[in-house]
C-alpha positions as CSV (number, residue, x, y, z in Angstrom):
1,M,246.5,224.6,-6.2
2,E,243.1,225.7,-4.9
3,L,242.9,227.0,-1.3
4,R,239.7,226.1,0.6
5,R,238.7,228.1,3.6
6,P,237.3,226.1,6.5
7,R,233.5,226.1,6.8
8,S,231.9,227.3,10.1
9,L,229.4,225.1,11.9
10,F,226.8,227.8,11.4
11,E,227.4,228.1,7.7
12,P,225.0,226.1,5.4
13,P,226.6,223.5,3.1
14,P,227.1,224.6,-0.5
15,R,224.2,224.0,-2.9
16,K,224.6,221.5,-5.6
17,R,223.9,222.4,-9.2
18,C,222.0,220.0,-11.4
19,G,222.0,221.7,-14.8
20,W,220.1,224.9,-14.5
21,L,218.3,223.8,-11.2
22,I,219.8,224.6,-7.8
23,L,218.8,222.1,-5.2
24,P,218.4,223.2,-1.6
25,D,220.0,221.2,1.2
26,P,218.0,218.0,2.0
27,M,216.7,219.2,5.4
28,R,215.3,222.4,4.0
29,F,213.7,220.6,1.1
30,A,212.0,218.1,3.5
31,A,210.7,220.9,5.7
32,L,209.2,222.7,2.7
33,V,207.5,219.5,1.4
34,G,206.2,218.7,4.9
35,A,204.8,222.2,5.3
36,A,203.1,222.0,1.9
37,L,201.5,218.6,2.7
38,L,200.4,219.8,6.1
39,S,198.7,222.9,4.6
40,I,196.9,220.7,2.1
41,F,195.5,218.4,4.9
42,L,194.5,221.3,7.2
43,T,192.7,223.2,4.5
44,D,190.6,220.1,3.7
45,R,189.1,220.3,7.2
46,A,188.4,224.0,7.4
47,H,186.5,224.8,10.6
48,A,183.8,227.4,10.6
49,E,183.1,229.9,13.4
50,F,181.7,233.2,14.5
51,T,184.4,235.5,15.6
52,V,184.0,238.9,17.3
53,C,186.9,241.4,17.1
54,N,187.0,244.3,19.5
55,Q,188.5,247.3,17.6
56,T,187.8,249.7,20.4
57,L,190.2,250.8,23.1
58,D,188.1,249.3,25.9
59,V,187.6,245.9,27.3
60,V,184.1,244.6,26.4
61,N,181.9,241.8,27.7
62,L,179.9,240.0,25.0
63,A,176.8,237.8,25.0
64,V,175.6,235.8,22.0
65,G,172.2,234.6,20.9
66,Q,171.2,232.0,18.3
67,K,168.8,229.2,17.5
68,V,169.7,225.9,19.1
69,D,167.5,222.9,18.4
70,D,164.7,225.2,17.2
71,A,164.8,227.3,20.4
72,D,166.3,230.7,21.0
73,Q,169.4,230.5,23.3
74,T,171.7,233.1,24.7
75,D,175.1,232.5,26.2
76,G,177.6,234.8,27.9
77,W,180.0,236.2,28.8
78,W,183.1,236.5,26.7
79,T,185.6,239.2,27.8
80,I,187.4,240.7,24.8
81,G,190.4,243.0,25.3
82,A,191.1,246.0,23.2
83,N,192.2,245.1,19.7
84,Q,191.5,241.4,20.4
85,C,189.4,238.7,18.7
86,V,187.5,235.8,20.3
87,N,185.8,232.8,18.6
88,V,182.4,232.7,20.3
89,I,180.9,230.0,18.1
90,R,183.4,227.3,17.2
91,E,181.3,225.0,15.2
92,E,179.9,225.4,11.7
93,L,177.3,228.2,11.5
94,T,173.9,226.8,10.8
95,N,171.9,230.0,11.5
96,R,171.8,232.9,9.2
97,Y,171.2,235.4,12.0
98,I,173.4,235.6,15.1
99,Y,172.6,238.1,17.9
100,I,175.1,239.9,20.0
101,Y,175.0,242.2,22.9
102,A,178.1,244.0,24.4
103,T,178.7,246.0,27.6
104,D,181.6,247.9,29.0
105,V,183.3,246.7,32.2
106,F,180.8,248.6,34.3
107,G,177.8,246.7,32.7
108,H,176.6,249.6,30.5
109,A,175.4,248.6,27.1
110,I,177.8,249.7,24.3
111,L,176.2,247.6,21.6
112,A,172.5,247.4,21.7
113,G,169.9,246.6,19.0
114,S,166.2,245.9,18.7
115,T,165.9,242.1,19.4
116,E,165.1,241.5,23.1
117,M,166.7,238.4,24.6
118,C,167.7,237.3,28.1
119,I,171.0,237.8,29.9
120,D,172.3,237.3,33.4
121,R,174.9,239.1,35.6
122,R,177.3,236.0,35.7
123,R,178.2,233.4,33.1
124,F,175.0,232.0,31.6
125,S,173.2,229.8,29.1
126,I,169.5,230.6,28.8
127,R,166.9,228.8,26.7
128,G,164.1,231.0,25.5
129,V,163.7,234.7,25.2
130,D,160.2,235.3,26.7
131,E,159.5,236.6,30.2
132,C,163.1,237.3,31.1
133,W,162.2,239.2,34.3
134,Q,159.7,236.6,35.5
135,R,162.3,233.8,35.1
136,G,164.9,235.7,37.1
137,H,167.0,237.1,34.1
138,I,167.6,240.5,32.6
139,A,166.1,241.6,29.3
140,A,168.6,243.1,26.9
141,R,168.4,244.4,23.3
142,F,170.7,242.4,21.0
143,V,172.0,243.4,17.6
144,E,171.0,241.1,14.7
145,V,174.0,240.1,12.6
146,D,173.2,238.7,9.1
147,T,175.9,236.2,8.2
148,L,174.4,235.7,4.7
149,E,174.3,232.0,5.4
150,Q,178.1,231.8,5.4
151,V,179.7,229.1,7.6
152,R,182.3,231.5,8.9
153,W,181.8,235.1,9.9
154,T,183.7,237.8,11.7
155,Y,182.0,240.8,13.3
156,F,184.1,243.9,14.0
157,L,183.1,245.9,17.1
158,T,184.1,249.5,16.5
159,G,183.7,252.6,18.6
160,N,180.8,253.8,16.5
161,S,178.8,250.6,16.3
162,P,175.0,250.9,16.4
């Protein structure tokens, strides 16, 4: 006579053997198949983007410049916390070069390059890079980021960036 101990509600049902193959319970199997199918469908529509990761210990404000409809355009501001990442361009990258400018919370440049473009004190989207002061904007020196014509790129902002 074989004694069976009662099964707890929290204990999974015993697995069934089919030759050398051990089959999982039906719910777990369905979840695994569903996750596999979902990952196949999601990877088919991979989205491209330009992401900036702030690897400093400070909060930074970021402005981005790029060509839009054959004209230079700058947009800002994105606030990026310490050790945080932000997707600043969510659509497929069509430009090889993206330009970025970063300041600390006091407005002092912490990432400055050699390409002059326009910014503003508050949220902005500015078309054109010429005559910033005459048009009521501020001229700032952006860093040129070469994305090597990739459709997705991540820039890591570190404490010793140029």
